N, C-alpha and C positions, 0 to 999 in steps of 0.2 A: 629407553624406546618408553618405559611408560611418560614421562615428562613430554614427550611430544604428542602422544595420546590423544591431551585434553584440548590443546588447540587444532590437532587434525581434525579432532570432532566437535569445533565450535565452526570453521570453516565449511566442514560437509552439512553440518544444521545447514547454516545458512545458503550454503549453494542450492540445497536439496529443499528448503523452501520457495526460494525465486523458481526453481524450476518448475514446482508443483505448482504457481501460481501461474507462472506463464506458460503452461500446457492449458489450463482449467480456462484461461483466457482466450487461448489461441482454439480452444474445442468452442466455448460460448461462440466465438465470431463466427468458427466456420457452420455450427448449427444454425444461425442465422443467416449467412447467404446461402445453405439450400433451402431454407425455408420461404427465402426468397423468390431463387430461382423455381422453387417447384411449384409456387405460386403462378410466378408469369408463364412458366410452361404449359400449366394447366388454361391460358388466357385470362385470367385472373389480372384485373387493372390493381394497380397499389395505388391507392390514395398519399399524399406528400404528409396525411396525419396518422395513416398507417405505420409510413415508415418512419414518423419522427417516434411514435412509440415506441419502437421494436427495436431503433439506435439509443433511447431514451433505459433501457433496459439495459443496455450493454455499460453505458455512464451513469450512474445515480447523482443527482444533481449535489446530492451532499455527500462525495465520497472525498473532496479535498478537506472537509469538517473531520470526517473518520479518519483520514490519515493523519491528520495533525493531532487530533487526539489520543490515538494511540502511540506515535511517536512520541509524544508528550509524557505519557506513562512509562514509555522505555527508558526516556530520560533521565524520569525522577526515580524509576527504579535504580538507575545506575550511580545516581545521587546518595541513596539510601543504601546501596551494597558499600559505597564509598566511605561513607563513613559508619559503618557497621564494622567492616573488616580491621578502622583503627589504626591501622600502620601509616606513619607519616609520608613511609616512601611509596603508599598506595593510593592516598587520598587523591593530590595532584593529578598525576596522571589518569585516576576515574572521574576528575571533576572534569579535565579537559576532552576525555572521552564521552561524558557524559551532554557537551558541549552540542556536539551535532547535533542528535536527535532532538532538542530540545531546540536549537534554533530554527533548524528543519520544519518543527513542528507551528514555529509560530508562525513561518512561511506561508505553510499548508494553512492555518486557521485563517490568516490573513485573506489569500484567497480565495476559501470561501465565504470569508464575510464579502468581499467585494462582488463576489458570484451570485452572491443570494440580491445584493443590491442593486447590481445591474438589472436583474431579473423581474425585478419589479416595477 
């Protein structure tokens, strides 16, 4: 039973992190909707500039770059872990596992680069 505790804990942590992030995104969007609804019910007009500012607060422009840097750091951490373990049986799978966040980070960094380029 003790051997199964480590993978169960790992997947529970991943699920918990995803659940917390999803909950806070939902709550922020709900608060934005309530703010807009209260403004409209009070009879005030919403300008397009104000709506753009409110929605930009939910989606920062450099979000792709941030995600890319974080995923790159996670992937490099797995590469370091693979070599720190030092067992030949562990290095290959760990390097293969680290390829996923590293390649995903490159995609996010490219999207961030081209997104900033198109904003200009």
